[in-house]
N, C-alpha and C positions, 0 to 999 in steps of 0.2 A: 636686562630689562625684564625680564621674567620675575626678578624679586622686586622691581617697581610695581609691576602690575599686580603683584600678590599684596604688596604694603598697600596700594589704591583700594584694593578689593576691602582689605580687613578693614580701613578706615573708614569707606564705605557704609560695608555693613554693619561695624559698630553704631555710626552716626545714625545709622537707620533703625536700630534697634531702639535709639535712644529718642528718635522721632515718634515710634510707635508707643512708646512708654512713659514719655516725661510729660504728665500733667502736672498745672497747679501753677502755670506763669513764669518770669522770668528768673525770681527768687529761688523756686524749686528746681529750675533747670541746672542752676549752678549744684546745688546738692546731688541732682542726677548726674551732672557731669563729674562730680568728683569722685563719685561711687565707682563710675565707669571708668574714668582716664587716671584717678589715682590708684584706689584701693584695688582696681581688678586687674586691669592692664597694665598698671606701674608704668606708662609712657613717661608720665612727669611726676615732680615732686609735690608736696603741699605747698613749698615755697613758690615752684614755679608756677602751678595752679592759681596761685593768691595773686603773684606778681601779674600773669595774663588777665585775672580778675581785675585788677585795678588798674590797666593798661584800658581795656574796654569799658569801667566805669568813666575813664576820661574822655573817650570817644563818644560823638553822637552816635545813634542807631540803639539797635536792639544789643543789649549786652551778652546774653545769652549766645545768641546766634555767632556774635563776633568771637566769643570764646569757644566754639567750638571750631570757625574759621581759623583761630589762631593756631589752637592744638593740631588742626589739619597739617594747616602748612608747615608746621614743625615738623610732622610725622613724614610728609610724603610732598613737600614744595607746593606751589600753587596750586596744582591741580589737585593735590590732597585738599587743600582749604575748599577747592569749589566741589570735590565729592563731599566731603564733610559737611557744607552746607546744602547739597541736593538730599542728601541721607536725612538728615535732620528737619527737614522743610518739608520735603514733598508730602508725607504722608497727612499733614494736616491741612497743607494747600488743597490736595485731591479732595480731602473730605470738604472742605469749606466751599469748593467748587461745585461738588453734588449736591450741599446744600441749597445754594442756588439756583442749581437746574430744578431740583425736587419743589421748591417751596415750602420746604419742612420747617417754619420758624415759630415754632411754638416756644414756651418759657422752658427752654432748655437748661437755662443754669441754675434752676430751681429744681431739677429734676433729681430723685435721690440719688440715682448711682454717681451723678456728677457731684454731688455735696459731699459722698464717701470719698470720691476722690480728692475734694478740697482737703479731707481730713489725713489722707494720705500726704499731702504736700506738707501739713504741719509737720508730721513726722520726720520727712525727708529734712526739711530745712532744720528743724530741731536738731539733728543728729550731726549735718554738716557745720552748725554754730559750735556744737561740742565739740567733733573733732578737729576743725580747723583751730579752735579756740586753746585747744592742750598745746599743739604745735608751734604756732604763729603767735601765741600771747603768754610765754611760759615763766614771764617774770613781771614784778609788780609795775614797773614804769608801762608794759605795754599792756597789762590787763587795766592800768588807768585810761588808756590810750582807747581801748575799746569799750570802755564805760563810757569816755566822752565822746566818742566819735557815735555811739548809740544814742545817746543821750541830745544830740544836737540833729541827727538826723531823724528823730521823731519832733523835735521841736522846730526844725525848718524843713517841711515837705517841699518835694522838688529837687531838680537838681541840685540845687545850691546845699541842700542838706547831705548830699553824696561828696560832692566835690570839693566842700571847703574843708570835712573832716580830712581827707585824703590828703591835700595840700600841708595842712597844719602839721597833720601827723609825720607825713615825709620831712618837714624842716626839723621838728622833734625829735625824728631817729637821727638825724646827720648831725644834732648838736648833742644830744645825751647817749646814743644807743652804741654808737661807733665812733673810731677815730677818724677824723676828717682828713680830706684832702690828697689820700695816697694812694694809689693804682694798687689794685692786686697783683701778687708776684707774677713774673711772668713764668709760667709752668710750660712744661714740653708740649702739653696739650694746645696752649694759647699761643705758644710760638709758633706751633705746625699751622695753626689758623691764621695767625697773624703772616705766614709765609705765602697762604695760599692767597696772594693778592688779586689775579685775574678774576676767581671765583667771587671774590669778595666784592669787586668792583662791577660784575654784573648783577651781583644780587643789589647793591646800592643804585646803578642803573634803572633795575628794573622797578626799584622800590619808589623813586622819585619819578621815574614813568607814570604810576599809579597816583601818586600826589597830583600829579601835573593834572591827569587827568579826570581825578574828581573834580580840582577846581575848573577846568573847562567845561565839563557837563554841567556843574552847576552854575554857572553862568551862561552858558548856551541854550540849555534848554527852555529857560524862561524867553529868552528872544525868539524860539522857534516856535513856542508857543503862540506867541504874538504875531507873528509873521504866516503862521500857518495854523489858523484854531480850528484844526483838525480834531477830532476826542482823541486818534493815538497821541498825538502831541501833546496835547493837554494833559492826558493821564502819565506819560511818561515824566513831563514835569512836574504835575503833583505827587507822584509816586518818589522821585529822586530826591525833591526838595523836602519832602517828609521825612527821608531815610537822613540826608544831610544834616537837618539842621535841630533834630528833636534829642533830648538827651531824656534818660530815665526809663526809655522801655516801651515797651507796648501798648499800656494804657494809655502813657504819655502822648503816644501819637494819636489817638483817637479825636480831641478837640481838632486838629489840623485837619485829619481825613474826612472828619465831618463837614466842616467849614467848606472845604474846596470839594466833596464829591456832592454833598446833599444841596450846597449854597449854589455848585455849578450846574446844577440839575440832571446829574446822571444817575441819581437815584432818591425815593424819597426818605423820608425820617424812619416810616415804620418797617422800610425794610432795612434800612442802615440799622438800626437799632435790635432786629430779628436777627441779623448777619452776626452781630456783636454777640448776643446770648449763644448763638451756635457755635462763636470762635471760643467760649469758655468750656465747651462741652469735650473739645479736642486737642490731643497733645500736641505738643511742639511750640512754635513762638508764635504769640499774640500777630506778630505782623503780617504773618499768612491770611490775616483778615483782609489784606490787600487784594489776594485771589478771589474772596466772596465777593469783594466790591466791583471787579472788574467784570465777574461772571453776571452780576445782577445789572450791571448797567447796558446790557446788549441782549440780543437772542440769536439763535443759531450759532454758527462757528466763530462768528464775530465775539460773541460773548467768551469764547476760550482763548482767543487771541487777545481779548483785553484782560483776561485773567493772569494769563502768562506776560503780558505785559508789565501791567501793574506788580505782579509780585518781583519781577525782576528788576524793576525801576527802582521798588523801595528798598531791597537789598544790596543794589550794586553800589552804592556809596559805602556802606560799612568793608564789604569785600575790598574796595581798592583803598579806604582808609588802612584796616588791618595788614593788607600787603603792604602799603606804603611805611606806615611806622615801625610794623613789628622788626625788619632788620636793625634798624637804628637803636630800637629797645632792648634787643640781644646783647647789642654790643655794650650798650649802656652800662648792663647788668654785670659787666665784669669787673666796674672798678669799685674801690670800697665806699666811697663816698655815696654812689648808687645803691648799693649794697645797704648802707647805713639807712637812706631814704626809705628802701623799700621793707626795711623791718618796721619801720613805724607805719609804712603805707598798708603793711600785710594787718598789722592789728588793725586798724581803722578797716579795712575791708570786714573783718568779722566783726567789730562792732556795727557797722552800716548792715550786715547780713543780720545782726542780733535786732536791730531796729526792725528790720523790715518782716521778721517772725513775729514780733509785736504786732505792728501795724504794715501792710493789710491782713498778713496772714493770720494771726491768731485772733485779732478783731473779728476779722471779717469771715471767721469759721467756728469760731468756738464760742455756742450760744448755751450749754445746759451741761449739766453732770454728763451724760452720755455721750455727749461729743469729746468731753474731757478725756473719758476713759480710754475712748477709742484712739484717737491721738496719742495717748500715753501707752497704750499697748502695743502701736504703731511703730514708736519710738524705741519701745525696747526690741520690737522683733527687729527692726535693723541694727542697733547700736549694742545690742547683747547678743542676739540668736542668728545673724548674721543672715537675715530674710533679703534677698533682692528686691530692691526697687520695684522692679516690675510685678513681681510676685505681690508685693503690699498694695500695689495700684488695684489689682485684680480683686485682692480680696477685700479691698476699700469699697470698692464698685458694689461687689454683693450686699456688704455690710450696711452701704448706703439703701440700698433697695428695700432691706429688711426693716430698718429703724425709722425711714421717713416716708 
């Protein structure tokens, strides 16, 4: 029991550190996660990290938050997933709720220190692409998959540009990278796991319960909001549908939230856009913008309740999906056909990250020679000199204040 509590505390503190220092959006978060969980903590390998990244790309909701949940679940069970989510999410949620209270909604996204943090994100993503590419695309076929996936993702924006290359490269992996149709040899470790049938059944039952609950809430909350048109029921429905039906990360969810929150009369256009600007200035997942919207839609203690309600509603689908799919995903990975597909999928993930490095990270950040030099120095600081990402973020913020 003491060992379990210690492991949970380590998971929570590690996620909290990421929640306080992970600037730059979901693509940069993946880079920060890799630095922490693969390079520093060595909790998982590059291959496992890419596998989980690919899984989270397939699921609706915020991919970086789901990745953190999945790693937390693998490290310390379902409670570990919750603790990992809390650590990564609470800093930005609290900051955005505070923004709503203080109504400080200036042009935060254009502040010099924020632009400096964006330069740090360029360096972090570039280093992640470089390191993962060397590990996951070591031969010509997989390099070709990286290039094709990047080209497709750049040419076809949105969820299709990410999902189609992953699926096609998975098929190509089965056809060309590994022998097909054979299970992996039954090692003593796999034999021991297969004999633990009661635990496996409990895990599978819990996963099925999570998937059934996900579908039940998706069907029930709109009916509840229609039958009881109270603000709380409506906000729970809005948040849950947004977290359940949107692929592609935080920026993609904004149109749905805008239509439902502004169109539903919870806040006005100016307040919505001001909160979006504030969301660019805080670390952690952009989905915590929901906490701001909940707080901005009311006053007094009601604003706190709505912030918590909308925040939980928008992230709950992600947790249920990850907890429901992950046990089956782990077992499928043991078979050679699955691993062959994952070899192609992992190469595709590198290509998608490469595309994201170009657009929006590079295009949205690098506008002149000074910014190019600053991003290049940041890349060398991480890749060559071993600078921690959080220290790079602090240095980039200070640099941004000086050069803008």
